[in-house]
Phi, psi and omega in degrees: 000135181287153179289143176294142179271120189240135174251133182253144177217119177197147184272009177246118183301320181293325177295315178300317180296321179295317178296318181298317178296320181296325188263349192300333179275346187244338186223164169259106179280110188269348180178172179214143179229146184250004172208166187295325181285323174297326178297314180300316180297315182294320181296317180294326182280321189265338180050061182287163174280328181217148178235124177257119186220156177266165173277310183274101177224148179296155172071323175202118183290163186297325180295311179291325176298319181299320178302319180285323179297326180299329179273324185282316182227070188300338181278343183286136177274135183255125178237117178274133170235115191214170174269352185278111179263354184297141180302325181300319180291320178300314180300313180296322180298314182288328174295331180279352176117013180294148170252343180214154180214117180234159170261148184300327183289345179247003185299324182301327182260348188239343190298313180300315179300319180294318179296317178300320182293312185289331178290341174273357180096006179268170172258154179223124175232126179304143180297340181293336175246338182299322180300318180294325179294319179295314180300320180297318180295323183285320184261000175080009179271154181220137173287149177298135180284145179301123190276032173264357180287353175278352181258155174284165179301318179295320178298319180294321178300311183292320178301315180297316182292322174299314181295333178278359173094010179285141176285165183304315180296324178292319178296317180300317179293320180297319185264358181058044175230174183278152175304326179297322178293321177298313180301320180298311182295321179296318178296317179294324176300312181299319180293314183293321183267358183056047176243152192234353180221162176298325179298321178290323175297319179297316179298320179296315180298320179294314181298325186257018168079013179281335175229149184291149180274341182282000000 
């Protein structure tokens, strides 16, 4: 049986190197991307069997990238490896099309196992978060859902890029739209979220996981 072709995405070069070393005996690592938009381009070009990605990535976060990947490369299995253990993030990841969810601190012992599981058509959730999901189901408690689902995909894209400090013209070039369209979406975001400055938009993006806190 041929090795699964895997694409890696994380904004830390050392993390990518570590994953590649970990997988080299079990998989064919076909590429690596350091931001969400580079990931989309690489996935469309390389057509991998599995994609290992983080949630917090520059230019386009992993959750929103996953929604687009499901349409671009529907056969690829998505495995999130992240520092986010919150139930809300796990829920959003699987709603976006994930087949696996790991925490970075356990990736060394679980990543190969997770890839083997999802390539067989199974789901894989690290025990470090699975226990909390079970407890939540049993006692009826729920973590608050990430409140970006009230925004459109385009609004979330622009919100993240604004929060990362890109100017209107830079955002327009990144998304291949006009500066006037960017200004329109930014204005609607402020109105919809009742926020009045770029600093408040940035704080909102940070609070709701669109940009990393570290």
